[in-house]
Each structure stands twice: as C-alpha cells, then as structure tokens.
MOPAC internal coordinates of N, CA, C and O (Angstrom, degrees):
PM7 1SCF
backbone

  N    0.0000 0     0.00 0     0.00 0    0    0    0
  C    1.4539 1     0.00 0     0.00 0    1    0    0
  C    1.5057 1   110.15 1     0.00 0    2    1    0
  O    1.2310 1   119.89 1  -138.64 1    3    2    1
  N    1.2881 1   117.82 1    41.36 1    3    2    1
  C    1.4647 1   120.77 1  -179.54 1    5    3    2
  C    1.5273 1   112.48 1   -70.24 1    6    5    3
  O    1.2310 1   119.92 1   159.58 1    7    6    5
  N    1.3132 1   117.76 1   -20.42 1    7    6    5
  C    1.4793 1   118.75 1   179.38 1    9    7    6
  C    1.5265 1   110.54 1   -65.83 1   10    9    7
  O    1.2310 1   119.33 1   155.11 1   11   10    9
  N    1.3320 1   118.88 1   -24.89 1   11   10    9
  C    1.4429 1   121.25 1   179.05 1   13   11   10
  C    1.5231 1   111.89 1   -66.62 1   14   13   11
  O    1.2310 1   120.24 1   149.17 1   15   14   13
  N    1.3211 1   117.14 1   -30.83 1   15   14   13
  C    1.4623 1   120.76 1  -179.90 1   17   15   14
  C    1.5462 1   111.40 1   -69.95 1   18   17   15
  O    1.2310 1   120.03 1   159.51 1   19   18   17
  N    1.3344 1   117.56 1   -20.49 1   19   18   17
  C    1.4486 1   120.26 1  -178.68 1   21   19   18
  C    1.5179 1   113.28 1   -92.50 1   22   21   19
  O    1.2310 1   119.47 1   177.55 1   23   22   21
  N    1.3143 1   118.62 1    -2.45 1   23   22   21
  C    1.4578 1   121.71 1  -179.81 1   25   23   22
  C    1.5226 1   111.03 1   -76.68 1   26   25   23
  O    1.2310 1   120.86 1   -38.25 1   27   26   25
  N    1.3228 1   115.96 1   141.75 1   27   26   25
  C    1.4598 1   118.79 1   175.64 1   29   27   26
  C    1.5460 1   108.74 1   -88.42 1   30   29   27
  O    1.2310 1   119.65 1   -12.99 1   31   30   29
  N    1.3178 1   118.27 1   167.01 1   31   30   29
  C    1.4666 1   120.33 1  -176.17 1   33   31   30
  C    1.5329 1   114.58 1   -57.34 1   34   33   31
  O    1.2310 1   120.15 1   144.38 1   35   34   33
  N    1.3256 1   117.32 1   -35.62 1   35   34   33
  C    1.4736 1   119.90 1   178.61 1   37   35   34
  C    1.5120 1   110.97 1   -63.71 1   38   37   35
  O    1.2310 1   120.66 1   138.00 1   39   38   37
  N    1.3355 1   116.35 1   -42.00 1   39   38   37
  C    1.4843 1   120.35 1   179.31 1   41   39   38
  C    1.4964 1   111.60 1   -66.93 1   42   41   39
  O    1.2310 1   120.21 1   141.56 1   43   42   41
  N    1.3216 1   117.20 1   -38.44 1   43   42   41
  C    1.4720 1   120.75 1   177.63 1   45   43   42
  C    1.5153 1   111.10 1   -62.93 1   46   45   43
  O    1.2310 1   120.66 1   134.77 1   47   46   45
  N    1.3316 1   116.35 1   -45.23 1   47   46   45
  C    1.4755 1   121.00 1   178.23 1   49   47   46
  C    1.5309 1   110.50 1   -59.93 1   50   49   47
  O    1.2310 1   120.65 1   137.35 1   51   50   49
  N    1.3184 1   116.36 1   -42.65 1   51   50   49
  C    1.4766 1   120.81 1  -179.75 1   53   51   50
  C    1.5110 1   110.25 1   -61.50 1   54   53   51
  O    1.2310 1   120.62 1   133.99 1   55   54   53
  N    1.3333 1   116.42 1   -46.01 1   55   54   53
  C    1.4683 1   119.12 1  -178.63 1   57   55   54
  C    1.5262 1   112.26 1   -69.71 1   58   57   55
  O    1.2310 1   120.39 1   147.39 1   59   58   57
  N    1.3232 1   116.86 1   -32.61 1   59   58   57
  C    1.4712 1   119.10 1   177.04 1   61   59   58
  C    1.5313 1   111.49 1   -66.89 1   62   61   59
  O    1.2310 1   120.71 1   145.51 1   63   62   61
  N    1.3169 1   116.25 1   -34.49 1   63   62   61
  C    1.4835 1   120.52 1  -179.75 1   65   63   62
  C    1.5176 1   112.83 1   -80.19 1   66   65   63
  O    1.2310 1   119.66 1   160.80 1   67   66   65
  N    1.3191 1   118.26 1   -19.20 1   67   66   65
  C    1.4559 1   121.38 1  -176.75 1   69   67   66
  C    1.5251 1   109.28 1   -85.11 1   70   69   67
  O    1.2310 1   120.68 1   -43.03 1   71   70   69
  N    1.3462 1   116.31 1   136.97 1   71   70   69
  C    1.4842 1   118.22 1  -177.88 1   73   71   70
  C    1.5243 1   114.83 1   -63.99 1   74   73   71
  O    1.2310 1   120.01 1   153.70 1   75   74   73
  N    1.3262 1   117.59 1   -26.30 1   75   74   73
  C    1.4671 1   120.40 1   179.64 1   77   75   74
  C    1.5239 1   112.16 1  -103.04 1   78   77   75
  O    1.2310 1   120.23 1  -169.13 1   79   78   77
  N    1.3364 1   117.17 1    10.87 1   79   78   77
  C    1.4540 1   121.39 1  -179.46 1   81   79   78
  C    1.5115 1   112.92 1   -69.66 1   82   81   79
  O    1.2310 1   120.46 1   -33.09 1   83   82   81
  N    1.3105 1   116.72 1   146.91 1   83   82   81
  C    1.4713 1   125.75 1   178.18 1   85   83   82
  C    1.5472 1   113.27 1    62.54 1   86   85   83
  O    1.2310 1   119.71 1  -156.19 1   87   86   85
  N    1.3380 1   118.16 1    23.81 1   87   86   85
  C    1.4486 1   119.63 1   174.85 1   89   87   86
  C    1.5280 1   111.42 1   -80.64 1   90   89   87
  O    1.2310 1   121.87 1   130.58 1   91   90   89
  N    1.3599 1   114.03 1   -49.42 1   91   90   89
  C    1.4526 1   119.55 1   173.50 1   93   91   90
  C    1.5161 1   109.43 1  -158.02 1   94   93   91
  O    1.2310 1   120.43 1   -12.60 1   95   94   93
  N    1.3092 1   116.78 1   167.40 1   95   94   93
  C    1.4553 1   120.51 1  -173.71 1   97   95   94
  C    1.5265 1   113.42 1   -63.08 1   98   97   95
  O    1.2310 1   120.72 1   139.59 1   99   98   97
  N    1.3223 1   116.22 1   -40.41 1   99   98   97
  C    1.4725 1   120.36 1  -178.99 1  101   99   98
  C    1.5204 1   110.86 1   -62.01 1  102  101   99
  O    1.2310 1   119.88 1   133.67 1  103  102  101
  N    1.3104 1   117.84 1   -46.33 1  103  102  101
  C    1.4600 1   122.33 1   178.84 1  105  103  102
  C    1.5111 1   111.39 1   -64.23 1  106  105  103
  O    1.2310 1   120.16 1   139.09 1  107  106  105
  N    1.3082 1   117.30 1   -40.91 1  107  106  105
  C    1.4673 1   121.67 1   178.97 1  109  107  106
  C    1.5237 1   111.54 1   -63.13 1  110  109  107
  O    1.2310 1   120.93 1   138.17 1  111  110  109
  N    1.3152 1   115.83 1   -41.83 1  111  110  109
  C    1.4927 1   119.95 1  -179.04 1  113  111  110
  C    1.5399 1   107.93 1   -66.47 1  114  113  111
  O    1.2310 1   119.81 1   138.98 1  115  114  113
  N    1.3089 1   117.96 1   -41.02 1  115  114  113
  C    1.4748 1   120.41 1   178.33 1  117  115  114
  C    1.5194 1   111.08 1   -62.80 1  118  117  115
  O    1.2310 1   119.73 1   136.49 1  119  118  117
  N    1.3262 1   118.11 1   -43.51 1  119  118  117
  C    1.4687 1   121.57 1   178.41 1  121  119  118
  C    1.4993 1   110.21 1   -61.06 1  122  121  119
  O    1.2310 1   119.84 1   133.99 1  123  122  121
  N    1.3291 1   117.92 1   -46.01 1  123  122  121
  C    1.4636 1   121.55 1  -179.19 1  125  123  122
  C    1.5347 1   111.80 1   -65.42 1  126  125  123
  O    1.2310 1   120.50 1   139.18 1  127  126  125
  N    1.3233 1   116.65 1   -40.82 1  127  126  125
  C    1.4735 1   119.43 1   178.62 1  129  127  126
  C    1.5159 1   111.89 1   -65.57 1  130  129  127
  O    1.2310 1   120.53 1   138.92 1  131  130  129
  N    1.3320 1   116.60 1   -41.08 1  131  130  129
  C    1.4595 1   119.91 1   177.15 1  133  131  130
  C    1.5221 1   111.45 1   -61.84 1  134  133  131
  O    1.2310 1   121.27 1   138.60 1  135  134  133
  N    1.3336 1   115.18 1   -41.40 1  135  134  133
  C    1.4716 1   120.16 1   178.90 1  137  135  134
  C    1.5087 1   110.82 1   -64.57 1  138  137  135
  O    1.2310 1   120.24 1   136.16 1  139  138  137
  N    1.3539 1   117.14 1   -43.84 1  139  138  137
  C    1.4643 1   120.13 1   179.68 1  141  139  138
  C    1.5022 1   111.46 1   -65.87 1  142  141  139
  O    1.2310 1   119.14 1   142.84 1  143  142  141
  N    1.3205 1   119.25 1   -37.16 1  143  142  141
  C    1.4693 1   122.52 1   177.10 1  145  143  142
  C    1.5324 1   110.91 1   -65.08 1  146  145  143
  O    1.2310 1   120.78 1   135.08 1  147  146  145
  N    1.3187 1   116.12 1   -44.92 1  147  146  145
  C    1.4689 1   119.84 1   178.75 1  149  147  146
  C    1.5418 1   111.08 1   -63.36 1  150  149  147
  O    1.2310 1   121.62 1   138.76 1  151  150  149
  N    1.3389 1   114.50 1   -41.24 1  151  150  149
  C    1.4666 1   119.09 1  -179.32 1  153  151  150
  C    1.5320 1   110.18 1   -67.06 1  154  153  151
  O    1.2310 1   120.12 1   139.33 1  155  154  153
  N    1.3196 1   117.37 1   -40.67 1  155  154  153
  C    1.4721 1   120.80 1   178.75 1  157  155  154
  C    1.5063 1   111.14 1   -64.24 1  158  157  155
  O    1.2310 1   120.43 1   139.41 1  159  158  157
  N    1.3402 1   116.78 1   -40.59 1  159  158  157
  C    1.4588 1   120.90 1   179.83 1  161  159  158
  C    1.5219 1   110.80 1   -65.47 1  162  161  159
  O    1.2310 1   120.09 1   135.87 1  163  162  161
  N    1.3283 1   117.44 1   -44.13 1  163  162  161
  C    1.4435 1   119.91 1   179.39 1  165  163  162
  C    1.5414 1   111.99 1   -66.38 1  166  165  163
  O    1.2310 1   120.20 1   143.52 1  167  166  165
  N    1.3275 1   117.22 1   -36.48 1  167  166  165
  C    1.4601 1   120.61 1   175.51 1  169  167  166
  C    1.5194 1   110.62 1   -65.60 1  170  169  167
  O    1.2310 1   119.96 1   141.30 1  171  170  169
  N    1.3223 1   117.68 1   -38.70 1  171  170  169
  C    1.4578 1   121.17 1   178.87 1  173  171  170
  C    1.5208 1   110.40 1   -64.92 1  174  173  171
  O    1.2310 1   120.05 1   136.16 1  175  174  173
  N    1.3126 1   117.52 1   -43.84 1  175  174  173
  C    1.4598 1   122.24 1  -179.29 1  177  175  174
  C    1.5355 1   109.55 1   -64.47 1  178  177  175
  O    1.2310 1   120.45 1   135.07 1  179  178  177
  N    1.3325 1   116.74 1   -44.93 1  179  178  177
  C    1.4608 1   120.12 1   179.26 1  181  179  178
  C    1.5320 1   110.76 1   -63.47 1  182  181  179
  O    1.2310 1   120.40 1   138.46 1  183  182  181
  N    1.3213 1   116.83 1   -41.54 1  183  182  181
  C    1.4626 1   120.10 1   178.84 1  185  183  182
  C    1.5088 1   110.81 1   -65.25 1  186  185  183
  O    1.2310 1   119.53 1   140.40 1  187  186  185
  N    1.3010 1   118.51 1   -39.60 1  187  186  185
  C    1.4632 1   122.29 1   179.69 1  189  187  186
  C    1.5185 1   110.06 1   -64.00 1  190  189  187
  O    1.2310 1   119.89 1   134.97 1  191  190  189
  N    1.3153 1   117.82 1   -45.03 1  191  190  189
  C    1.4403 1   121.75 1   178.83 1  193  191  190
  C    1.5241 1   110.65 1   -62.95 1  194  193  191
  O    1.2310 1   120.95 1   137.48 1  195  194  193
  N    1.3145 1   115.79 1   -42.52 1  195  194  193
  C    1.4633 1   119.69 1   178.93 1  197  195  194
  C    1.5061 1   111.39 1   -62.22 1  198  197  195
  O    1.2310 1   120.09 1   133.71 1  199  198  197
  N    1.3370 1   117.43 1   -46.29 1  199  198  197
  C    1.4498 1   121.22 1  -178.47 1  201  199  198
  C    1.5207 1   111.43 1   -63.92 1  202  201  199
  O    1.2310 1   119.85 1   141.19 1  203  202  201
  N    1.3317 1   117.89 1   -38.81 1  203  202  201
  C    1.4751 1   120.41 1   179.11 1  205  203  202
  C    1.5202 1   110.13 1   -65.56 1  206  205  203
  O    1.2310 1   119.22 1   137.52 1  207  206  205
  N    1.3067 1   119.09 1   -42.48 1  207  206  205
  C    1.4492 1   120.54 1  -179.75 1  209  207  206
  C    1.5367 1   110.66 1   -73.19 1  210  209  207
  O    1.2310 1   120.12 1   144.24 1  211  210  209
  N    1.3164 1   117.37 1   -35.76 1  211  210  209
  C    1.4676 1   120.90 1   179.33 1  213  211  210
  C    1.5139 1   110.56 1   -65.86 1  214  213  211
  O    1.2310 1   119.82 1   133.64 1  215  214  213
  N    1.3187 1   117.95 1   -46.36 1  215  214  213
  C    1.4586 1   121.10 1  -179.11 1  217  215  214
  C    1.5079 1   112.02 1   -63.09 1  218  217  215
  O    1.2310 1   120.07 1   139.40 1  219  218  217
  N    1.3160 1   117.46 1   -40.60 1  219  218  217
  C    1.4620 1   120.43 1  -177.63 1  221  219  218
  C    1.5567 1   109.96 1   -66.03 1  222  221  219
  O    1.2310 1   119.67 1   144.39 1  223  222  221
  N    1.3115 1   118.24 1   -35.61 1  223  222  221
  C    1.4623 1   121.32 1   178.37 1  225  223  222
  C    1.5302 1   110.16 1   -73.87 1  226  225  223
  O    1.2310 1   120.29 1   139.09 1  227  226  225
  N    1.3276 1   117.05 1   -40.91 1  227  226  225
  C    1.4514 1   120.56 1  -178.20 1  229  227  226
  C    1.5085 1   113.49 1   -65.78 1  230  229  227
  O    1.2310 1   119.17 1   150.80 1  231  230  229
  N    1.2946 1   119.18 1   -29.20 1  231  230  229
  C    1.4677 1   122.12 1  -179.89 1  233  231  230
  C    1.5145 1   109.34 1   -59.07 1  234  233  231
  O    1.2310 1   120.20 1   140.40 1  235  234  233
  N    1.3151 1   117.22 1   -39.60 1  235  234  233
  C    1.4658 1   120.20 1  -176.30 1  237  235  234
  C    1.5241 1   112.57 1   -80.26 1  238  237  235
  O    1.2310 1   119.39 1   159.24 1  239  238  237
  N    1.3144 1   118.77 1   -20.76 1  239  238  237
  C    1.4632 1   122.06 1  -176.63 1  241  239  238
  C    1.5337 1   113.23 1   -94.63 1  242  241  239
  O    1.2310 1   118.90 1   178.62 1  243  242  241
  N    1.2940 1   119.70 1    -1.38 1  243  242  241
  C    1.4472 1   120.44 1  -177.28 1  245  243  242
  C    1.5114 1   110.06 1   -73.24 1  246  245  243
  O    1.2310 1   121.31 1   -47.63 1  247  246  245
  N    1.3402 1   115.10 1   132.37 1  247  246  245
  C    1.4561 1   120.67 1   179.39 1  249  247  246
  C    1.5231 1   107.26 1  -120.49 1  250  249  247
  O    1.2310 1   119.90 1   -48.05 1  251  250  249
  N    1.3354 1   117.80 1   131.95 1  251  250  249
  C    1.4573 1   118.67 1   179.79 1  253  251  250
  C    1.5409 1   111.34 1   -65.01 1  254  253  251
  O    1.2310 1   121.18 1   -38.20 1  255  254  253
  N    1.3133 1   115.35 1   141.80 1  255  254  253
  C    1.4556 1   120.72 1  -179.72 1  257  255  254
  C    1.5139 1   112.33 1   -75.90 1  258  257  255
  O    1.2310 1   119.84 1   148.72 1  259  258  257
  N    1.3376 1   117.92 1   -31.28 1  259  258  257
  C    1.4809 1   120.03 1  -176.36 1  261  259  258
  C    1.4956 1   111.73 1  -119.86 1  262  261  259
  O    1.2310 1   120.10 1   180.00 1  263  262  261

C-alpha cells in the first residue's frame, strides 16, 4: 500500500468521504481521476465565464495612449 504514502491531505479526505474509498488501489485511482477531471472542468468553465465578463468590461475602459 505504498501509494497511500504519496497521497496529499486533500486526496485522503476525498477518499475517506467516498463510500468506495480505500477499497483497493485501482478504485482509489479512478475516484481521484474522476475528481480531478470534474475539478478541472469546473475551473475551466469558471475561467471562461470570468474571461468573457472581464473582456467585455475592459473594451469600454480602454483609453488611447496617444
């Protein structure tokens, strides 16, 4: 079970809260990968929304330098 030593605290908490967590290494890796994929997707969506709103506001605030 050496893979457990490489887990960070956030991953350990996630596996402790999951009903199938810490059953075996394959299941744990799948749970962590699914979580990372979901987190990456939500970060991408948030970033996209932020950039769209930021760009639309910045267009009106641009002042020519010369």
